[in-house]
N, C-alpha and C positions, 0 to 999 in steps of 0.2 A: 685080630685087629691090626691094621697097619698104622704107620704114623699119619697117613692121610685119611684116617677114619675108615668106616665100614660101609660101602655102598649097599643099599637094599632096593628092591624093586617097589616103586610106587609112582603113580602118575603125578606129573608136575602141576602145580597150581599157577605157574607163570610161564609164558612162552620163552622168557629169557632166563629162566632158572634151569638147573640141571634136570634131566629127565628122571633121575633117581636120587632121592635124598640120602645124605649121609646119616648114619646112626651113631649116637654117643651113649655112653653108660649102658652098653649091652642092649640098646634099642629103646631105652626110656626117653631119650631126646632125639627128635627128628629134625634134621637140619638141611633145608633147601638152601643152596648157595648159587652164586652166579656161574653160569656155564663158561668156563675158560678164564674166569677172573680170579680174584683173591679167594683162597679157601682156608678156613680155619683148620688147625690140626690139633695137637694135644695140649699146647700151652694153656688155652682157656679152660680146659678140664682141670688141670693142676691148679690154676688160679681159683676156680670155684671151690676146689677141695681144701685150699688153705684158708678160705674165708669162713671163719667159724661163726656164722650167723646162727641165731636161735629163733624159735617161734616168737612172733610178734615184732621182730626187728624189721627196719626198713634199710634196704641195701641199694646203693647206686652203682651201676656198672657204667663207667665212663668209656666212651668209644665202643659201644656194644657190638657194632658190626651186624652180623646176621643173628646175633643173640646167643652164641655158644656158651659163654661163661654164665650169663644170666639164667639161661634155661637149665644148665647143669646144677646151679645153686638152688633154683626153685624146685627142681625135682628132688634134690637131696634134703632140703629143709622145707617141708610142706607148709609150715606156719609162717614163713618169711615172705615179705612183699618186696619185689625187686623192680627197680626202675632202670631202664637202659637209656642212656643218652647217646645219640648218634647224629653226626652232622649230615650224612648223605641220606637223601629221601629214599633212594632205591634200597639202601641197606635197611632202613627203617621198615620198609614194606616186607622185606624178607624176614626180619626179626619178628614182626607181628604175626606173619603167617606161620612161622616156626613155633611161636608160643601156642597157637591154636593146634597145630599138628602134635605138639608135645603135651597137650592137655593142661597147660598152666596159664592160659590167657587171662584168667581172672586174677592172677597174682603177679603177672609180669606186664608192666606198662612200658611202652617204647616212646620216647620223646625225641623229636627232631630238634637239634639246636647245636650251638657252638659253645664250647667251654669258655672261650674268650668273651662271649656275650650271652650268658646263660638265659634261657627262656624263663618267663615269669612262673611257670609251673614247677620250678625247682627251688624250694625254699632254702635259704642259707641256714645252715645248722639243722637241717631236717632229717639227717640220716645217721643211723647207728654205725654203718660201715660203708666204705667206698672201696670198690675194687677196680683195677685198671690193667690194661695190656697196651701201654703206649707204643707208638712207632719205635722200632728198635734203633734206627739209624738217624744220626744227626743230619740236619739239612745240609746238602752238599757233600756228604761223606762218601757218596757213591753215585753212579749214574741213575737217574730217575727212571723207574720202570715205565714203559709206554702205556700200560694199562692204568687209568686214573685210580681205580679202586686199589690195586696193588700198591701204587705209589703212596696213597694216603695211609694205608695200613702199615707200610714198612718204613717210610721216611717222614721225619718231622716236617710239618708245614709251618703255618703262622704260629701255631701253638707249640712251644718247645717244652722239654721235660720240666723245667721249673714252673711253667704255666699249669701243667697237669697237676703238680704237687700243690700249688697255691689253690687251685680249684678244689681239690680234695679237702684241703684245710677249711675252706669256706663252707663246703657242703656238710661237713661232719659236725655232730654234736660235740660238746666238750668231752674229752677222753674217748672219742670215737676212734675207730680202727681203720687204717688203710692197708690194703693188700695189693700186691703188684707182682707181675711176672715181667722180667726184662732180661737183656743180655748181661752176662756176667762181666764182660769187659766195659760196661758202663757204670760200674759200681762207684767210681769216684764222682761221676756226675750225679748219681742218685743220692749219695750221702750229702753232697753239697746242697742239693735242692731241698733235702729234708731238714737240714740244720736250722734250728730255731723254731721249727713248727712241729716236728715229730720226734719222738724218742722211743725208748723201750724196744729197740729194733730186734727182730728175729730174722736172721738170714738163713735161707734153706737152699744150698746148691743142688742143682739137678745134674747128676753125673750121667753122661750118655751111656757109659758102661764102665765096669771096674778098670781102674788105672788110667782113665781118660779125663782130662781136666773139664770142669763144668763150662758149658756154653750158655746156660740159662740159670737164673736164680729166682726164687720166690722170696718176697719180703713182706713182713708184717711190722707195722709201726703204729704207735698210739699217739694221737694228737695230744701234745703237752706231756708226753710220757717222760719219765726221769730214770727208769730202771736201766742198768747196764745193758749194752748190746750183747746179743748171743749169736755165735756162728755155730749152727747145728751140724750134725753128721750128714744131713741132707738125704737125698733119695737117689738111688741108682736106677735109671730108667730101663736099661736093657741088660740082659745076661751076657756074659762074655761070648757064649756060643750062639747068640742071637735070640730074638723074641723078648718080650717084656719080662722084667723081673717080677717076682711074686708081689712085692710092695706096689709096683706100678700097676699091675693087674687089678689089685684091690681098689685102686683109685679109678682107673679107666673103665673097668667093667662093673665093679660092684658099688660104685658111688661112695666109697669110703672116704671119710674126712682125713686130711693130713693134720696131725697134731704133733707139735714139737714143744 
């Protein structure tokens, strides 16, 4: 498996989709994505792995895109119900088709809407868990990509990081759990946005390879939590000589949960 997932042969369901879907979790998730546009990689797989949902829980995936994280979670936890919120209509269409391709359409609902103006179908306090992969770059921090989909996925728009956190707070039940994947160099912004709403933080650095500083981190936080924060040993994604580490392989191929 490469960082850009594993292409497999299968006819496309959409003339604007890639001709061959990507496969995640060793083929258990099929992911049609826009041809030449934004493509999910391994971050949403790690996000789903750190989201410790159990049977009977309702999970909201904010900014679901083509559904990578939502589908990985649904495959790993067969008794969980997942709702994906996505602003783009075209991305919603991909996510719904991917849920069918992956055999989990009965447990994965995709809702089109904006977190700044949530649709009526999303009840406040209606979810046990919220997971999210917000745009990594602040608005204006870099040149905006010419592709609208890539721009929306990579750079904050009207909704900034604090808006994403406030929305998660509103959607979660009391003592509900937020999980997030983000850039490690945004940790100051993340902690500031969480303050007063979430606590009991668990930070999981994703080390690219031994001896290389983390570029990504996973975060688990509890709504209203009061336990001290923990900085874990994290996970090393690649071996020094190349290829995924055994721990990463267990997540990316075997759908193993990340427990810290």
